[in-house]
N, CA, C, O and the ligand as a Tripos MOL2 file, in Angstrom:
@<TRIPOS>MOLECULE
protein
  277   275    70     0     0
PROTEIN
NO_CHARGES

@<TRIPOS>ATOM
      1 N          15.1140   53.1720   16.3100 N.3       1 MET1
      2 CA         15.9390   53.2790   17.5130 C.3       1 MET1
      3 C          15.8480   51.9790   18.3210 C.2       1 MET1
      4 O          14.7670   51.4260   18.5250 O.2       1 MET1
      5 N          17.0020   51.5180   18.7660 N.am      2 ARG2
      6 CA         17.0180   50.2630   19.5220 C.3       2 ARG2
      7 C          16.6540   50.5160   20.9810 C.2       2 ARG2
      8 O          17.1840   51.4230   21.6220 O.2       2 ARG2
      9 N          15.7510   49.7070   21.4820 N.am      3 LYS3
     10 CA         15.3130   49.8390   22.8710 C.3       3 LYS3
     11 C          15.3300   48.4820   23.5500 C.2       3 LYS3
     12 O          15.2330   47.4400   22.9000 O.2       3 LYS3
     13 N          15.4580   48.5150   24.8810 N.am      4 CYS4
     14 CA         15.3150   47.2880   25.6510 C.3       4 CYS4
     15 C          13.9040   46.7590   25.4720 C.2       4 CYS4
     16 O          12.9320   47.4890   25.6650 O.2       4 CYS4
     17 N          13.7890   45.4830   25.1020 N.am      5 PHE5
     18 CA         12.4830   44.8870   24.8520 C.3       5 PHE5
     19 C          11.6680   44.7590   26.1340 C.2       5 PHE5
     20 O          10.4460   44.6110   26.0860 O.2       5 PHE5
     21 N          12.3460   44.8160   27.2840 N.am      6 ASN6
     22 CA         11.6500   44.6470   28.5640 C.3       6 ASN6
     23 C          11.1950   45.9760   29.1750 C.2       6 ASN6
     24 O          10.0330   46.1220   29.5540 O.2       6 ASN6
     25 N          12.1240   46.9560   29.2700 N.am      7 CYS7
     26 CA         11.7800   48.2060   29.9730 C.3       7 CYS7
     27 C          11.6690   49.4090   29.0450 C.2       7 CYS7
     28 O          11.2060   50.4680   29.4680 O.2       7 CYS7
     29 N          12.0910   49.2630   27.7740 N.am      8 GLY8
     30 CA         11.9770   50.3690   26.8380 C.3       8 GLY8
     31 C          13.1250   51.3600   26.8820 C.2       8 GLY8
     32 O          13.1130   52.3460   26.1450 O.2       8 GLY8
     33 N          14.1260   51.1170   27.7390 N.am      9 GLU9
     34 CA         15.3070   51.9740   27.8160 C.3       9 GLU9
     35 C          16.0180   51.9920   26.4600 C.2       9 GLU9
     36 O          16.2080   50.9500   25.8320 O.2       9 GLU9
     37 N          16.4110   53.2000   26.0170 N.am     10 GLU10
     38 CA         17.1150   53.3060   24.7450 C.3      10 GLU10
     39 C          18.4990   52.6780   24.8480 C.2      10 GLU10
     40 O          19.1890   52.8350   25.8550 O.2      10 GLU10
     41 N          18.8960   51.9690   23.8000 N.am     11 LEU11
     42 CA         20.2090   51.3330   23.7470 C.3      11 LEU11
     43 C          20.9550   51.8790   22.5350 C.2      11 LEU11
     44 O          20.9460   51.2640   21.4680 O.2      11 LEU11
     45 N          21.6150   53.0620   22.7000 N.am     12 PRO12
     46 CA         22.3460   53.6490   21.5620 C.3      12 PRO12
     47 C          23.5280   52.7700   21.1710 C.2      12 PRO12
     48 O          23.8480   51.8140   21.8780 O.2      12 PRO12
     49 N          24.1930   53.0890   20.0300 N.am     13 PRO13
     50 CA         25.3700   52.3100   19.6260 C.3      13 PRO13
     51 C          26.4170   52.2910   20.7360 C.2      13 PRO13
     52 O          26.5010   53.2180   21.5410 O.2      13 PRO13
     53 N          27.2000   51.2380   20.7670 N.am     14 GLU14
     54 CA         28.2720   51.0590   21.7470 C.3      14 GLU14
     55 C          27.7410   51.0060   23.1790 C.2      14 GLU14
     56 O          28.3510   51.5470   24.1010 O.2      14 GLU14
     57 N          26.6140   50.3560   23.3450 N.am     15 THR15
     58 CA         26.0330   50.1410   24.6710 C.3      15 THR15
     59 C          26.0750   48.6560   24.9990 C.2      15 THR15
     60 O          25.6660   47.8190   24.1940 O.2      15 THR15
     61 N          26.5690   48.3400   26.1780 N.am     16 GLU16
     62 CA         26.5440   46.9500   26.6230 C.3      16 GLU16
     63 C          25.0910   46.5050   26.7560 C.2      16 GLU16
     64 O          24.2710   47.2170   27.3360 O.2      16 GLU16
     65 N          24.7790   45.3470   26.2280 N.am     17 HIS17
     66 CA         23.4110   44.8450   26.3150 C.3      17 HIS17
     67 C          23.4040   43.3460   26.0670 C.2      17 HIS17
     68 O          24.4500   42.7560   25.7960 O.2      17 HIS17
     69 N          22.2530   42.7370   26.1560 N.am     18 PHE18
     70 CA         22.0860   41.3080   25.8780 C.3      18 PHE18
     71 C          21.1180   41.1420   24.7230 C.2      18 PHE18
     72 O          20.2650   41.9990   24.4900 O.2      18 PHE18
     73 N          21.2490   40.0420   24.0000 N.am     19 VAL19
     74 CA         20.2900   39.7100   22.9480 C.3      19 VAL19
     75 C          19.7320   38.3420   23.2720 C.2      19 VAL19
     76 O          20.4780   37.3790   23.4510 O.2      19 VAL19
     77 N          18.4080   38.2620   23.3460 N.am     20 TYR20
     78 CA         17.7300   37.0120   23.6670 C.3      20 TYR20
     79 C          16.5710   36.8370   22.7070 C.2      20 TYR20
     80 O          15.6940   37.6960   22.6190 O.2      20 TYR20
     81 N          16.5670   35.7370   21.9970 N.am     21 GLU21
     82 CA         15.5340   35.4650   20.9890 C.3      21 GLU21
     83 C          15.3380   36.6650   20.0610 C.2      21 GLU21
     84 O          14.2150   37.0880   19.7880 O.2      21 GLU21
     85 N          16.4760   37.2030   19.5820 N.am     22 ASP22
     86 CA         16.5040   38.3050   18.6170 C.3      22 ASP22
     87 C          16.0020   39.6380   19.1610 C.2      22 ASP22
     88 O          15.8090   40.5760   18.3880 O.2      22 ASP22
     89 N          15.7890   39.7460   20.4540 N.am     23 GLU23
     90 CA         15.4050   41.0360   21.0430 C.3      23 GLU23
     91 C          16.5400   41.5180   21.9460 C.2      23 GLU23
     92 O          17.2330   40.7160   22.5720 O.2      23 GLU23
     93 N          16.7220   42.8570   22.0040 N.am     24 ALA24
     94 CA         17.7740   43.4450   22.8340 C.3      24 ALA24
     95 C          17.2380   43.7400   24.2340 C.2      24 ALA24
     96 O          16.0790   44.1190   24.4040 O.2      24 ALA24
     97 N          18.0990   43.5600   25.2230 N.am     25 TYR25
     98 CA         17.7400   43.8320   26.6190 C.3      25 TYR25
     99 C          18.8820   44.5860   27.2820 C.2      25 TYR25
    100 O          20.0530   44.3070   27.0240 O.2      25 TYR25
    101 N          18.5330   45.5560   28.1490 N.am     26 CYS26
    102 CA         19.5660   46.3260   28.8360 C.3      26 CYS26
    103 C          20.1610   45.5130   29.9900 C.2      26 CYS26
    104 O          19.6180   44.4840   30.3920 O.2      26 CYS26
    105 N          21.2800   45.9980   30.5050 N.am     27 THR27
    106 CA         21.9570   45.2630   31.5830 C.3      27 THR27
    107 C          21.2400   45.4180   32.9230 C.2      27 THR27
    108 O          21.5490   44.6950   33.8700 O.2      27 THR27
    109 N          20.2880   46.3480   33.0180 N.am     28 ASP28
    110 CA         19.4890   46.4450   34.2530 C.3      28 ASP28
    111 C          18.4250   45.3480   34.3020 C.2      28 ASP28
    112 O          18.0200   44.9120   35.3800 O.2      28 ASP28
    113 N          17.9810   44.9130   33.1360 N.am     29 CYS29
    114 CA         16.8990   43.9310   33.0910 C.3      29 CYS29
    115 C          17.4070   42.4900   33.1430 C.2      29 CYS29
    116 O          16.7230   41.6040   33.6560 O.2      29 CYS29
    117 N          18.6090   42.2600   32.6090 N.am     30 VAL30
    118 CA         19.1510   40.8990   32.6110 C.3      30 VAL30
    119 C          20.1820   40.7980   33.7260 C.2      30 VAL30
    120 O          21.1770   41.5240   33.7300 O.2      30 VAL30
    121 N          19.9450   39.9060   34.6600 N.am     31 GLN31
    122 CA         20.9160   39.6810   35.7280 C.3      31 GLN31
    123 C          21.8800   38.5790   35.2950 C.2      31 GLN31
    124 O          21.4630   37.4840   34.9170 O.2      31 GLN31
    125 N          23.1680   38.8860   35.3550 N.am     32 ALA32
    126 CA         24.1980   37.8900   35.0570 C.3      32 ALA32
    127 C          24.7500   37.3910   36.3810 C.2      32 ALA32
    128 O          25.3860   38.1380   37.1250 O.2      32 ALA32
    129 N          24.5000   36.1230   36.6630 N.am     33 LYS33
    130 CA         24.9390   35.5640   37.9380 C.3      33 LYS33
    131 C          26.1150   34.6260   37.7180 C.2      33 LYS33
    132 O          26.1320   33.8730   36.7440 O.2      33 LYS33
    133 N          27.1040   34.6640   38.6140 N.am     34 PRO34
    134 CA         28.2410   33.7520   38.4750 C.3      34 PRO34
    135 C          27.7510   32.3010   38.4960 C.2      34 PRO34
    136 O          26.7730   31.9600   39.1610 O.2      34 PRO34
    137 N          28.4510   31.4810   37.7620 N.am     35 TYR35
    138 CA         28.0050   30.1190   37.5540 C.3      35 TYR35
    139 C          29.2510   29.2610   37.4410 C.2      35 TYR35
    140 O          30.1650   29.5760   36.6790 O.2      35 TYR35
    141 N          29.2830   28.1920   38.1900 N.am     36 THR36
    142 CA         30.4660   27.3310   38.1670 C.3      36 THR36
    143 C          30.1870   26.0910   37.3330 C.2      36 THR36
    144 O          29.1890   25.4000   37.5400 O.2      36 THR36
    145 N          31.0620   25.8210   36.4060 N.am     37 ALA37
    146 CA         30.9590   24.6000   35.6070 C.3      37 ALA37
    147 C          32.2550   23.8180   35.7770 C.2      37 ALA37
    148 O          33.2740   24.3600   36.2060 O.2      37 ALA37
    149 N          32.1970   22.5470   35.4350 N.am     38 TYR38
    150 CA         33.3750   21.6930   35.5720 C.3      38 TYR38
    151 C          33.7490   21.0390   34.2540 C.2      38 TYR38
    152 O          32.8980   20.7320   33.4190 O.2      38 TYR38
    153 N          35.0500   20.8350   34.0950 N.am     39 ILE39
    154 CA         35.5800   20.0140   33.0040 C.3      39 ILE39
    155 C          35.9420   18.6640   33.6150 C.2      39 ILE39
    156 O          36.6560   18.6020   34.6160 O.2      39 ILE39
    157 N          35.4480   17.5840   33.0110 N.am     40 TYR40
    158 CA         35.7630   16.2450   33.5160 C.3      40 TYR40
    159 C          36.8840   15.6340   32.6820 C.2      40 TYR40
    160 O          36.8820   15.7000   31.4530 O.2      40 TYR40
    161 N          37.8320   15.0410   33.3850 N.am     41 GLU41
    162 CA         38.9440   14.3540   32.7170 C.3      41 GLU41
    163 C          39.0540   12.9480   33.2770 C.2      41 GLU41
    164 O          38.7900   12.7020   34.4540 O.2      41 GLU41
    165 N          39.4430   12.0510   32.4210 N.am     42 LEU42
    166 CA         39.6910   10.6650   32.8170 C.3      42 LEU42
    167 C          41.1460   10.3590   32.4840 C.2      42 LEU42
    168 O          41.5280   10.3830   31.3140 O.2      42 LEU42
    169 N          41.9460   10.0790   33.4770 N.am     43 ASP43
    170 CA         43.3950    9.9130   33.2940 C.3      43 ASP43
    171 C          43.9780   11.1070   32.5400 C.2      43 ASP43
    172 O          44.8430   10.9330   31.6820 O.2      43 ASP43
    173 N          43.5140   12.3100   32.8510 N.am     44 GLY44
    174 CA         44.0590   13.5180   32.2430 C.3      44 GLY44
    175 C          43.4870   13.8670   30.8900 C.2      44 GLY44
    176 O          43.8160   14.9110   30.3270 O.2      44 GLY44
    177 N          42.6220   12.9990   30.3520 N.am     45 GLU45
    178 CA         42.0370   13.2590   29.0320 C.3      45 GLU45
    179 C          40.6380   13.8300   29.2010 C.2      45 GLU45
    180 O          39.8290   13.3050   29.9660 O.2      45 GLU45
    181 N          40.3650   14.9020   28.4850 N.am     46 PHE46
    182 CA         39.0460   15.5200   28.5340 C.3      46 PHE46
    183 C          37.9570   14.5260   28.1150 C.2      46 PHE46
    184 O          38.0740   13.8860   27.0690 O.2      46 PHE46
    185 N          36.9130   14.3960   28.9140 N.am     47 ILE47
    186 CA         35.8010   13.5260   28.5180 C.3      47 ILE47
    187 C          34.4560   14.2490   28.5240 C.2      47 ILE47
    188 O          33.4830   13.7070   28.0000 O.2      47 ILE47
    189 N          34.3640   15.4300   29.0840 N.am     48 GLY48
    190 CA         33.0780   16.1170   29.0470 C.3      48 GLY48
    191 C          33.0300   17.3310   29.9500 C.2      48 GLY48
    192 O          33.9630   17.6180   30.7000 O.2      48 GLY48
    193 N          31.9080   18.0390   29.8540 N.am     49 LEU49
    194 CA         31.6360   19.2250   30.6580 C.3      49 LEU49
    195 C          30.4280   18.9670   31.5420 C.2      49 LEU49
    196 O          29.5470   18.1840   31.1860 O.2      49 LEU49
    197 N          30.3880   19.6210   32.6910 N.am     50 SER50
    198 CA         29.2190   19.4810   33.5600 C.3      50 SER50
    199 C          27.9620   20.0690   32.9200 C.2      50 SER50
    200 O          26.8490   19.7550   33.3420 O.2      50 SER50
    201 N          28.1330   20.9230   31.9030 N.am     51 GLU51
    202 CA         26.9740   21.5690   31.2850 C.3      51 GLU51
    203 C          26.2870   20.7030   30.2420 C.2      51 GLU51
    204 O          25.1760   21.0300   29.8220 O.2      51 GLU51
    205 N          26.8990   19.6210   29.8130 N.am     52 ASN52
    206 CA         26.2060   18.7490   28.8680 C.3      52 ASN52
    207 C          26.1860   17.3260   29.4080 C.2      52 ASN52
    208 O          26.6480   17.0740   30.5210 O.2      52 ASN52
    209 N          25.6530   16.3980   28.6270 N.am     53 ASP53
    210 CA         25.3280   15.0740   29.1590 C.3      53 ASP53
    211 C          26.3340   13.9910   28.8040 C.2      53 ASP53
    212 O          26.0390   12.8040   28.9470 O.2      53 ASP53
    213 N          27.5190   14.3820   28.3430 N.am     54 ASP54
    214 CA         28.5000   13.3460   28.0070 C.3      54 ASP54
    215 C          28.8650   12.5200   29.2340 C.2      54 ASP54
    216 O          29.0620   11.3080   29.1530 O.2      54 ASP54
    217 N          28.9490   13.2000   30.3660 N.am     55 VAL55
    218 CA         29.2610   12.5270   31.6280 C.3      55 VAL55
    219 C          28.1350   12.8680   32.5980 C.2      55 VAL55
    220 O          27.7860   14.0380   32.7590 O.2      55 VAL55
    221 N          27.5740   11.8630   33.2370 N.am     56 GLN56
    222 CA         26.5930   12.1330   34.2820 C.3      56 GLN56
    223 C          27.2660   12.0050   35.6380 C.2      56 GLN56
    224 O          27.8690   10.9800   35.9540 O.2      56 GLN56
    225 N          27.1570   13.0440   36.4200 N.am     57 HIS57
    226 CA         27.6940   13.0250   37.7790 C.3      57 HIS57
    227 C          26.5560   12.6500   38.7100 C.2      57 HIS57
    228 O          25.6240   13.4320   38.8990 O.2      57 HIS57
    229 N          26.6230   11.4630   39.2920 N.am     58 ILE58
    230 CA         25.5700   10.9770   40.1840 C.3      58 ILE58
    231 C          25.9800   11.2490   41.6220 C.2      58 ILE58
    232 O          26.9770   10.7100   42.1030 O.2      58 ILE58
    233 N          25.2110   12.0860   42.3060 N.am     59 GLU59
    234 CA         25.4850   12.3470   43.7230 C.3      59 GLU59
    235 C          25.0560   11.1470   44.5550 C.2      59 GLU59
    236 O          24.2610   10.3190   44.1100 O.2      59 GLU59
    237 N          25.5900   11.0640   45.7650 N.am     60 GLU60
    238 CA         25.2490    9.9190   46.6340 C.3      60 GLU60
    239 C          23.7340    9.7520   46.7730 C.2      60 GLU60
    240 O          23.2000    8.6510   46.6460 O.2      60 GLU60
    241 N          23.0590   10.8720   47.0360 N.am     61 TYR61
    242 CA         21.6220   10.7930   47.2920 C.3      61 TYR61
    243 C          20.8180   10.4220   46.0550 C.2      61 TYR61
    244 O          19.6520   10.0430   46.1650 O.2      61 TYR61
    245 N          21.4340   10.5280   44.8690 N.am     62 GLU62
    246 CA         20.7290   10.1910   43.6300 C.3      62 GLU62
    247 C          20.9770    8.7410   43.2110 C.2      62 GLU62
    248 O          20.2920    8.2180   42.3320 O.2      62 GLU62
    249 N          21.9410    8.1090   43.8320 N.am     63 ASP63
    250 CA         22.3950    6.8020   43.3730 C.3      63 ASP63
    251 C          21.4760    5.7090   43.9030 C.2      63 ASP63
    252 O          21.4250    5.4330   45.1010 O.2      63 ASP63
    253 N          20.7440    5.0920   42.9600 N.am     64 GLU64
    254 CA         19.7460    4.1000   43.3660 C.3      64 GLU64
    255 C          20.1890    2.6780   43.0350 C.2      64 GLU64
    256 O          19.3700    1.7630   42.9440 O.2      64 GLU64
    257 N          21.4850    2.5100   42.8600 N.am     65 TYR65
    258 CA         22.0130    1.1810   42.5610 C.3      65 TYR65
    259 C          21.6990    0.2230   43.7100 C.2      65 TYR65
    260 O          21.9150    0.5460   44.8780 O.2      65 TYR65
    261 N          21.1920   -0.9480   43.3650 N.am     66 GLU66
    262 CA         20.8910   -1.9420   44.3980 C.3      66 GLU66
    263 C          21.7760   -3.1560   44.1870 C.2      66 GLU66
    264 O          21.9270   -3.6510   43.0700 O.2      66 GLU66
    265 N          22.3490   -3.6190   45.2690 N.am     67 VAL67
    266 CA         23.2050   -4.8030   45.2010 C.3      67 VAL67
    267 C          22.3110   -6.0360   45.0690 C.2      67 VAL67
    268 O          21.4050   -6.2440   45.8760 O.2      67 VAL67
    269 N          22.5700   -6.8420   44.0540 N.am     68 ALA68
    270 CA         21.7790   -8.0660   43.8760 C.3      68 ALA68
    271 C          22.1000   -9.0470   45.0060 C.2      68 ALA68
    272 O          23.2550   -9.2170   45.3960 O.2      68 ALA68
    273 N          21.0670   -9.6720   45.5090 N.am     69 GLU69
    274 CA         21.2590  -10.6320   46.6320 C.3      69 GLU69
    275 C          21.7660  -11.9510   46.0760 C.2      69 GLU69
    276 O          21.9940  -12.8930   46.8350 O.2      69 GLU69
    277 ZN         15.7220   46.9910   30.2280 Zn       70 ZN70
@<TRIPOS>BOND
     1     1     2 1
     2     2     3 1
     3     3     4 2
     4     3     5 am
     5     5     6 1
     6     6     7 1
     7     7     8 2
     8     7     9 am
     9     9    10 1
    10    10    11 1
    11    11    12 2
    12    11    13 am
    13    13    14 1
    14    14    15 1
    15    15    16 2
    16    15    17 am
    17    17    18 1
    18    18    19 1
    19    19    20 2
    20    19    21 am
    21    21    22 1
    22    22    23 1
    23    23    24 2
    24    23    25 am
    25    25    26 1
    26    26    27 1
    27    27    28 2
    28    27    29 am
    29    29    30 1
    30    30    31 1
    31    31    32 2
    32    31    33 am
    33    33    34 1
    34    34    35 1
    35    35    36 2
    36    35    37 am
    37    37    38 1
    38    38    39 1
    39    39    40 2
    40    39    41 am
    41    41    42 1
    42    42    43 1
    43    43    44 2
    44    43    45 am
    45    45    46 1
    46    46    47 1
    47    47    48 2
    48    47    49 am
    49    49    50 1
    50    50    51 1
    51    51    52 2
    52    51    53 am
    53    53    54 1
    54    54    55 1
    55    55    56 2
    56    55    57 am
    57    57    58 1
    58    58    59 1
    59    59    60 2
    60    59    61 am
    61    61    62 1
    62    62    63 1
    63    63    64 2
    64    63    65 am
    65    65    66 1
    66    66    67 1
    67    67    68 2
    68    67    69 am
    69    69    70 1
    70    70    71 1
    71    71    72 2
    72    71    73 am
    73    73    74 1
    74    74    75 1
    75    75    76 2
    76    75    77 am
    77    77    78 1
    78    78    79 1
    79    79    80 2
    80    79    81 am
    81    81    82 1
    82    82    83 1
    83    83    84 2
    84    83    85 am
    85    85    86 1
    86    86    87 1
    87    87    88 2
    88    87    89 am
    89    89    90 1
    90    90    91 1
    91    91    92 2
    92    91    93 am
    93    93    94 1
    94    94    95 1
    95    95    96 2
    96    95    97 am
    97    97    98 1
    98    98    99 1
    99    99   100 2
   100    99   101 am
   101   101   102 1
   102   102   103 1
   103   103   104 2
   104   103   105 am
   105   105   106 1
   106   106   107 1
   107   107   108 2
   108   107   109 am
   109   109   110 1
   110   110   111 1
   111   111   112 2
   112   111   113 am
   113   113   114 1
   114   114   115 1
   115   115   116 2
   116   115   117 am
   117   117   118 1
   118   118   119 1
   119   119   120 2
   120   119   121 am
   121   121   122 1
   122   122   123 1
   123   123   124 2
   124   123   125 am
   125   125   126 1
   126   126   127 1
   127   127   128 2
   128   127   129 am
   129   129   130 1
   130   130   131 1
   131   131   132 2
   132   131   133 am
   133   133   134 1
   134   134   135 1
   135   135   136 2
   136   135   137 am
   137   137   138 1
   138   138   139 1
   139   139   140 2
   140   139   141 am
   141   141   142 1
   142   142   143 1
   143   143   144 2
   144   143   145 am
   145   145   146 1
   146   146   147 1
   147   147   148 2
   148   147   149 am
   149   149   150 1
   150   150   151 1
   151   151   152 2
   152   151   153 am
   153   153   154 1
   154   154   155 1
   155   155   156 2
   156   155   157 am
   157   157   158 1
   158   158   159 1
   159   159   160 2
   160   159   161 am
   161   161   162 1
   162   162   163 1
   163   163   164 2
   164   163   165 am
   165   165   166 1
   166   166   167 1
   167   167   168 2
   168   167   169 am
   169   169   170 1
   170   170   171 1
   171   171   172 2
   172   171   173 am
   173   173   174 1
   174   174   175 1
   175   175   176 2
   176   175   177 am
   177   177   178 1
   178   178   179 1
   179   179   180 2
   180   179   181 am
   181   181   182 1
   182   182   183 1
   183   183   184 2
   184   183   185 am
   185   185   186 1
   186   186   187 1
   187   187   188 2
   188   187   189 am
   189   189   190 1
   190   190   191 1
   191   191   192 2
   192   191   193 am
   193   193   194 1
   194   194   195 1
   195   195   196 2
   196   195   197 am
   197   197   198 1
   198   198   199 1
   199   199   200 2
   200   199   201 am
   201   201   202 1
   202   202   203 1
   203   203   204 2
   204   203   205 am
   205   205   206 1
   206   206   207 1
   207   207   208 2
   208   207   209 am
   209   209   210 1
   210   210   211 1
   211   211   212 2
   212   211   213 am
   213   213   214 1
   214   214   215 1
   215   215   216 2
   216   215   217 am
   217   217   218 1
   218   218   219 1
   219   219   220 2
   220   219   221 am
   221   221   222 1
   222   222   223 1
   223   223   224 2
   224   223   225 am
   225   225   226 1
   226   226   227 1
   227   227   228 2
   228   227   229 am
   229   229   230 1
   230   230   231 1
   231   231   232 2
   232   231   233 am
   233   233   234 1
   234   234   235 1
   235   235   236 2
   236   235   237 am
   237   237   238 1
   238   238   239 1
   239   239   240 2
   240   239   241 am
   241   241   242 1
   242   242   243 1
   243   243   244 2
   244   243   245 am
   245   245   246 1
   246   246   247 1
   247   247   248 2
   248   247   249 am
   249   249   250 1
   250   250   251 1
   251   251   252 2
   252   251   253 am
   253   253   254 1
   254   254   255 1
   255   255   256 2
   256   255   257 am
   257   257   258 1
   258   258   259 1
   259   259   260 2
   260   259   261 am
   261   261   262 1
   262   262   263 1
   263   263   264 2
   264   263   265 am
   265   265   266 1
   266   266   267 1
   267   267   268 2
   268   267   269 am
   269   269   270 1
   270   270   271 1
   271   271   272 2
   272   271   273 am
   273   273   274 1
   274   274   275 1
   275   275   276 2
@<TRIPOS>SUBSTRUCTURE
     1 MET1         2 RESIDUE 1 A MET
     2 ARG2         6 RESIDUE 1 A ARG
     3 LYS3        10 RESIDUE 1 A LYS
     4 CYS4        14 RESIDUE 1 A CYS
     5 PHE5        18 RESIDUE 1 A PHE
     6 ASN6        22 RESIDUE 1 A ASN
     7 CYS7        26 RESIDUE 1 A CYS
     8 GLY8        30 RESIDUE 1 A GLY
     9 GLU9        34 RESIDUE 1 A GLU
    10 GLU10       38 RESIDUE 1 A GLU
    11 LEU11       42 RESIDUE 1 A LEU
    12 PRO12       46 RESIDUE 1 A PRO
    13 PRO13       50 RESIDUE 1 A PRO
    14 GLU14       54 RESIDUE 1 A GLU
    15 THR15       58 RESIDUE 1 A THR
    16 GLU16       62 RESIDUE 1 A GLU
    17 HIS17       66 RESIDUE 1 A HIS
    18 PHE18       70 RESIDUE 1 A PHE
    19 VAL19       74 RESIDUE 1 A VAL
    20 TYR20       78 RESIDUE 1 A TYR
    21 GLU21       82 RESIDUE 1 A GLU
    22 ASP22       86 RESIDUE 1 A ASP
    23 GLU23       90 RESIDUE 1 A GLU
    24 ALA24       94 RESIDUE 1 A ALA
    25 TYR25       98 RESIDUE 1 A TYR
    26 CYS26      102 RESIDUE 1 A CYS
    27 THR27      106 RESIDUE 1 A THR
    28 ASP28      110 RESIDUE 1 A ASP
    29 CYS29      114 RESIDUE 1 A CYS
    30 VAL30      118 RESIDUE 1 A VAL
    31 GLN31      122 RESIDUE 1 A GLN
    32 ALA32      126 RESIDUE 1 A ALA
    33 LYS33      130 RESIDUE 1 A LYS
    34 PRO34      134 RESIDUE 1 A PRO
    35 TYR35      138 RESIDUE 1 A TYR
    36 THR36      142 RESIDUE 1 A THR
    37 ALA37      146 RESIDUE 1 A ALA
    38 TYR38      150 RESIDUE 1 A TYR
    39 ILE39      154 RESIDUE 1 A ILE
    40 TYR40      158 RESIDUE 1 A TYR
    41 GLU41      162 RESIDUE 1 A GLU
    42 LEU42      166 RESIDUE 1 A LEU
    43 ASP43      170 RESIDUE 1 A ASP
    44 GLY44      174 RESIDUE 1 A GLY
    45 GLU45      178 RESIDUE 1 A GLU
    46 PHE46      182 RESIDUE 1 A PHE
    47 ILE47      186 RESIDUE 1 A ILE
    48 GLY48      190 RESIDUE 1 A GLY
    49 LEU49      194 RESIDUE 1 A LEU
    50 SER50      198 RESIDUE 1 A SER
    51 GLU51      202 RESIDUE 1 A GLU
    52 ASN52      206 RESIDUE 1 A ASN
    53 ASP53      210 RESIDUE 1 A ASP
    54 ASP54      214 RESIDUE 1 A ASP
    55 VAL55      218 RESIDUE 1 A VAL
    56 GLN56      222 RESIDUE 1 A GLN
    57 HIS57      226 RESIDUE 1 A HIS
    58 ILE58      230 RESIDUE 1 A ILE
    59 GLU59      234 RESIDUE 1 A GLU
    60 GLU60      238 RESIDUE 1 A GLU
    61 TYR61      242 RESIDUE 1 A TYR
    62 GLU62      246 RESIDUE 1 A GLU
    63 ASP63      250 RESIDUE 1 A ASP
    64 GLU64      254 RESIDUE 1 A GLU
    65 TYR65      258 RESIDUE 1 A TYR
    66 GLU66      262 RESIDUE 1 A GLU
    67 VAL67      266 RESIDUE 1 A VAL
    68 ALA68      270 RESIDUE 1 A ALA
    69 GLU69      274 RESIDUE 1 A GLU
    70 ZN70       277 GROUP 0 **** ****
């Protein structure tokens, strides 16, 4: 019988659930939180996603560029 690996709740067939590292988890144990991601385009052409490292988005406070004297 399939059970939630965290709380032991039974997960019969046709039950919404999550699978993490090959173990099943019920929807009470896994919190799904909204998450905003971005698609980056350059002149309208896709160049990357905010979720991977193809494009680095440097915020003002992170930018350590120094102007050479
Ligand atoms: Zn559970």
